[in-house]
N, C-alpha and C positions, 0 to 999 in steps of 0.2 A: 410683582413685577416678575415676570421670566427675561431673563438675559442670557444671552450665547456668549461665553467667554472669548478673548480676542485670539485671534488664529496664530501668534507665536504662543499663546499659553497651551493651544490644543498639540500643535507642532510639539511643545517640550513633552506632555505627556505621550505623544503616539514614541518619542526616541526612548523616554522611559521605560513606556512598555514593550515596547520589541526589546530593548537590553534584557528585561525580566521575562522575555520570552525567549531569550538564548543567542538573540543576533548580537554578533561581534562588534567592537568598537569600528573596526576599519567596513564593515558592511554599513553602518549607519553614517559615516563619513558622505555615502554615496545615495542620499535617501532623496527619494524624487516624488515630487510634490506635482498635483495637477489639481486643477477648478474647474468643475464643470458651471457652465450656465445654459441656461434653457430658456427661448422668447425672453432674454433680458432680467432672467431672474436667477439668482446667487444659490444654487440647488444644493453642491456639496464640493469637498475635497478629499483626495486620495493619495495616500503616503504608500509609496514603495522603498522597502531597503531588503537586498539577499532574497530569502524565500516569503517573506511577509508580506502582506499588503494592509492598509487600516484604510477606511471609509468614514467621513464626517458626515452625515446628513445634518445639514444645516438647520434648516427648518424645523427638524423634529429633535436636535440636540443630542442626536445618539452617534458614537463613535463605537463602530465596529471592526474587530482584526481576525485578519482570515491566515489560514496557512498556504502553503502552494498549492494545495490541492484543493482549496475554496472552501474546505470545514472553519467554521467560524469558533472562533476561539475565545473571544471576549466579547463584552459588550460593555461600554460606560454611560451614563446618562450624563450629559456636560450643563445642561438646564439648572441655572440658581436662583434659587428665588431670593431677588433681592428687594428692599423696601425703595419705595422712591425718595430720593434725595429734599427738603425741605427747604425752601428758600427762606434767607434770613429777615429775620422783622425790621 
């Protein structure tokens, strides 16, 4: 079964990746998060700080990072393979 990670884990990954891409701690303090719904469906989250932007496409499990010019810098697959838990006998 494929499961998406919780939103707080993705937010931590975004912050770490933004730091790795050169964003300062001061810029990270102003991280803005937006949630996109369409026709009642939860589709995506976007994250902006400094000159960087990330977009989590929830249904496909992809997190993409962009610079200020809109060039894609990195893509991370967030879907994890999980085995369903078995009920205790």
